[in-house]
N, C-alpha and C positions, 0 to 999 in steps of 0.2 A: 620698634617701640610702638605700644598701642595707644592711640589717641585718647586722650579723655574727653568727658563732654564739653567742659571749656574748650578745650581746643579745636574742638568741632565747632563749637557756636561762635571761635576767634578769627576763622579759615579768613586769607584776604579777601577772596574772592565775595564774600558776602555784602560786601556794600557794594557792587558794582552788581552783582545778580537782582539784589533790592531796588537798587536804583532804577533800571530801566529794561524791561523784560521783551521790550518791542526792538525790532529793526526800525531801520530808516522807511521802508515801504510799509510799515505796518502790522507783520508777523511778527509772531512770538521768535524770539534770537533760537538758532540754532542750538548754540553753546548751553543755553537754558534750560532746553527740550531733552539735550542727554545727560544735564545734570541732576533734572527731574526722573528722566527715565532709570538712570544709576541707583538714586534713593531709593526707587519703588524697587527696583530689582532686590538692590541690597537691604530693605526695610528700614532705611534711615530715617526715622520719626522725627529725629532732631533736626534735620535741615528741611524734613516736608513744612514743621511747623516752624520752622523761622522762614523759609523764602518761598513756601507757597500759602500756609494756612493764612500769614499776612495781607496776601494779594487783595485788591478791592475784588468785589465781588464780578464785573464786567472782564478784569481782568483774567479770573478765576474761571470762568466761562471758557474765555478762548484758549488758557491751555488745557479744559479737560475737551475741547473740540480738536486742539494742535495732538496730541497724545493719542498712542495704541487704541484702539477700544478696550483689548484685553487690562491696560492700564489704569486706564478709568476707576473701575469699582476699587481695584487695590491700593489706588491713591486715596479714595475716600474712605476705604476702611484702616488704612495705616491711621488717617488724621483723627478719624473717631470724632469725638464732640468737637474739635477744633475745623471740623470741615464746615465752610458755610451753606447752607442746605438753599440761601438764596442764588446763589451761582446757577443752579439748575435753570430759575427761569430767564438766564441767558444764553441758552445754547438752543441748538435746534431741537423742535421736537421729537424727532426720532432718536437724537443721540440722550435724552431728557428720559426717554421713556423705555429704552434699553438700561440705564442707572437705576431706576426708579423699579424695574422688573426684577430685578436681581436685590434687591434692597430690601429686608423686612420690615414688615408693617409696623412692627413695633421700632422700629430704629428711626421710621419717615415720620411717625407720630410724635416723637421725643424732638427730633428736628424741628418741625411744623410750629410745635408751641413756641418756637422761640422766633418766628417769623412774624412779620407784620400780615395782617391780612389778605391783603392783595396780593401780595406773593404765594401765600398759602395755597389760595383758591386759586392761581394760576397753577399749581402743580397738581392739586387733587383733579382741576375738572378733567383732565385726560386719562384719570385711573378709571378701572373696573369698578361698578357699581358696587360690587362685592367689599375689594379691597379697600376702595374710600369709605364705605361704611364702618369696617372693621378698624381703620386709621381714626376716625371721625369717635369712634366709639372709647377710644382710649383719650382723648383731650378732657380738659374741665369744662364742666357743664356751659358756663357763659361763651366761652369760646367755641366749643361746638355748635350751638346756636346761632352764633356769629356767622360761623362759615357756611354753614346749610344754609343759611338764610339768602348768601351771598348766590351761592351755587343754585339757589332755586331759579334765577333772574335769569333772563334770557344768554344765550351763547354771544359774545361780542356788545354785550349792553353795558353799560355804566353801572349797571349793577354788581356784574360780574367782575371793573376795573376796581372798584371803590375800595377805600380802605374804612373796615368798621371802628377802627380807633380812634377816636376824635374827642375833644374838649368840648362840653356843652354844661350850660350853667342858667340857672332861672335869671328873670330880668329885677329881681328884685335884690339881688346880691349886691353888696357894694365890691369896687375894684380891690380894696383890701382882704374882703371875704376870697374873692376870685383869685387874688395872686398866693394866697396860704394854700388854698385846694390845689392850686397847682404845686406850690411846693412838696405838699404833703402826700398826696396822690402819687403812688406807684405806676398806676394801672393807665398810663400814657403814652400817647404815639412819642417816638424817641424826637420828632419835629414837626412843627407847625405854626401856621403864621397867622391861623385865626381860632376865635372862642365865639362858638352858634349859643346862639340864646333859643330856651325851648320852653314851651309852658308843661306842666304838670303831665300832659297826655304828651309829649316829646314832639308837639307841634313846632315845627319852625317857625320863628319871631323875627329875629334877624342875626345879624353877628358884628364880634367886636375885631378889629386888629390889632395885633400885640402892641404896637406902635403906642395906641390910643391908651392900653392898659399902663404903658411906661409914662406916658404923659397926663394922666389924671390923676387927682388926690385919693387917696384910700377910702374916703366918708361916701364917695359920688356913687351912685348907683348905678348898676350896669345898663338898666333900660335908657337911660339920659346919653349916652354914648353911643348905644348899638345904633347901626343903619339896616336896612333893608339887604336883605341879601342880594348878592349880585348874581342873577339867573341862576338859580338852584334849579339842579338837573334832576330830571326823573327818574326813576332808576331804571326804567325800561327804555330809554331813551338808546338807541345806536352807538355805540363807542365814537363812531367817525363823528356824527350831528354833535356828540358832546365833546370832543376835538375842535371842530369850527367854532364852537363858543367862546372856548379858552383862545383860539387864535385872533378872532372879533375883539374880543373884550378884555386882554391882555392878564387874563387872571392866572394868580398862582394857584390857588383851590379852589375848588367850590362846593358848595353842599348837595347830598347825593338824597331825591324825597323818595318815598314811596306815593301810591295813588290819594292817599289822604294827606299828604303833606307833613306827615311825621320823617324826621330827619332819623334818617339808615346808613348813612356813612358820607364819607369826602373823596373826593377825585381831585388827584395833587397832579401838578405839571409834569413829574415826572415820569407817570403813568401813560398821562397824554402824550410826551413826545414818544413813547414805545409805539402807542397808539398810530399816531400820525407816520410815522415809518412803515409799522407796519400796511397800513392802507396802502400805501403809495407803494410798497412791493408787490401787495395783492394786485392791484391794479395794474402793475408793470408786466407780471407773470401772463395776467389773464388777458391781455391785449396779445402776450406772444400765445396762449391757447395752452401754456401749461400749467394753471392750475396752483396748488398751493406747494407745489414742488420745493424740497430741503435739498442740501448737497449733500446729506448724509443718507440720502433713500437711495436704497439698491437699483439695479438696473431693471429689476423686472417692476417695480414699484413707479419708476421714472417712466417707462415704457406704456405702463399701463394709463397714468395720467396725460399722456399724450397723444395715445392713439384716437379718441372720440374725434376730436377736433382736427386732427389728419384725415380723417374718413370725411368728415365734413368738406374739407376742402379738396381733397379727390372728387366727390360731388360734382363741385363746383366748377372744377376743372373739365371735366367731362361736358358740363353745358356748356363752358366756353368750347371744348373741340367741336361739340354739336353745330355752334355758328358756323367754324370753320369748317363744316364738311359740306354747309349749305354752299360754298364757294368753290369747290374743288374744282371744278372744268375754269372758273377764272385764273385760279392758282398753277394750273398747269400750262396755261398760255403766257401768263406771264409771272415767271420764276422769281424776280426781284420781290414778290410782294410777300412770299415765304420767308427772305430774307429779313423782312422790314417788319413784320407784325410783330414781332417781339419786341422792339424798340416801343411802338405806341402802347401795346400791353405795359410792359414795365414800367413807361413813365407814368402812366395812369393809374397806376398801383402806388407807386412811391409818392404821388402826389395827395391821392386818398388817406394813406396810412399818415401824412402830415397834418392834415387836416384834422382828420380821426382822432388822433392822439392829443392834440391840443383841445377838439370838443369833449375828448372824455373828463380829461383834467377839470375842464372848466365846469363839467357837470359835480364833478365828484367833489368839487370845491363850492359848489353852489354859486359862480360865478356865472352860469348861464342859465336863463330861466325864461320867461314867456315874456317879459317886458324887455328885454334886449334881444332876443330872437332873431327877428326879424332884421336890424341892423346888422346884426353877426354874421347870419346868412347872407344877407347884401355885399358883404365885405367877403366874405370866402367867396361868392360868384365874381368879384371884381379881382381877384386872387388871381383865381381859375383861368379866367381872361386872359390876364395879361401873361402869365407864365406858358399859357398854352399858345400865343402869339410868338412869345421868344423863343421860345423850345420847337414850338412847329416850325416857325421860319428858318431856325437854326438847320436842323433834323431835314427840311425839306431841300435846303441848299446843297446839304452834303449827298445827300440820295440821287437829286440832280445831277450833281457832278459824278456821281460815282454809277450811275447805270447810263449817263447821257442823255437822260428822259426828263424834260422840263415837266413834263405829266406826270412821273413816277414822284416828282417834288411838289408838286401843288397837291396832290392827292393825300401825301402823306404829312402834307402841313396842316391841310383840313380836318384830317382825323385826328392829329395830336390834338388840335383846338377842340374839337367836341368832346375828347376823351379826359383831356385835363379839365374841363369847364365841369361834364358829368364825376368826374371823380372829385370836385372841390363841394358839389353838393351833395354826392352819396355820404363824404367823410363828415359832415356837419349835420345832413337832417337825418340821416339813421340812427346815429346815437341818440340823437333826440328824440326818437321817434319811438326807439327801445325804453328808454326813462320813459318817458310818458306811460307807456305800456306796462309799466313795472316790471320790466327786464334788468338784467344788469348790462350795461352799454359794454362795459369792459370786455367782456366774455363773450358778445355776440356780435360784434359791429365788424370786427375784421373780414371776415368770412364774408358778410355780405356786401362789403364795400369792396372787397377783391374779385367778387364774383361780378358785380356791376363794371367796374373797371376794364375786367378783361372781356368781358361780352360785348361793351359800347367800345371798346377798342377795335375788337376783333369785326366788328358788325360794323363801324362806321368805314374803318379802311375797305373792307374788304368791299362791302355794298357799294360804294365809291368807285372802287375800282373796276365794279361790273358794269356798274350805269357807264364808264368811260370809255371802257377795253370792249363790253360786250355790245 
């Protein structure tokens, strides 16, 4: 007996599928992936429309990443106009480009026309210039101008992140006129919390919160209830700096202005949350020397991104090895030194990494500056000395008992103290120096800190041993 469309829509599993697509660990449920895969294979458009097209954009993005590469484009084609293009802003760049590269430009243009400008820019900015221009040429004039203006701003700037749809009114309008305008105008953002006030040249004068509109009589003029815009954001400002303003002043949205203080867009909290997450992930990856690596990248792409910093680490390793070679005679006479050397260098490296991680994060969030730098350096110096004494004495005691030699214990205790202190100083001063020089401390600090802790550890331990035993 063949199922009718009504039978398919009334399947008992429907409620269960639509209720929650995630397992307890946050991954997409295996049974849901199986059903989606079967629906794609069977070209079951009804199932996809009922259980996939209705997903939130973030859920749809997770699903796209979870299914097989050959299923992704097939699912999008089956959904047709029911596919939410916003979901592509929720997936890895490599996956997004794989999908977009296989979609006709006409289809992309049609889908982008229904997106908010910030989401449209997010998709367009990674395309080739030729494809991007072809897509833009198919959009209405006003929308095309807005998107091109946003794309002209530097990458990772507030102008790239802003939404060009906003509500702006002149100061002489009344509250009633403003309310009527919002009711009648179709080309408004889907959601907003502020109405901006502008002069005839679009220069930003102020803003009015929606709650003020609702609490004020219709005949009152907007200029009476408007307030100065809280921290308008220059379009050229780095997105991370803009996010810090949101965090500092608890903003839900902020006006974005050009160099002439003309209103060009609005930055909203949902975009800022994405920026904060992206910047945190970027700093974490850079500290590990892996660049902008994605889970979907190929083996060759991942290897290529990791090789440069591994090569730099190799050079610093040779530097440390050259220090060891200076004390070859000492090591030959006292074999215990070769056994204990890695402990000194390893503990120093770990201590330096701890301090460096805290410092890089403090610099990124602007919590560390010239005004409190001396106090923080002094604090880290104290931490380094205390840790050096604690772990130096511990390792010294173990080493003395192990090799039945008090001098060995004393030597490694002293070397540990020196290296832990040097590690603390390197972990805080190197990121600060690099930041002051205009370099990114998240990228460069780890290599230099490791080089200093290894070299200092070997030099102090073997140098003291040579002085003592030779």
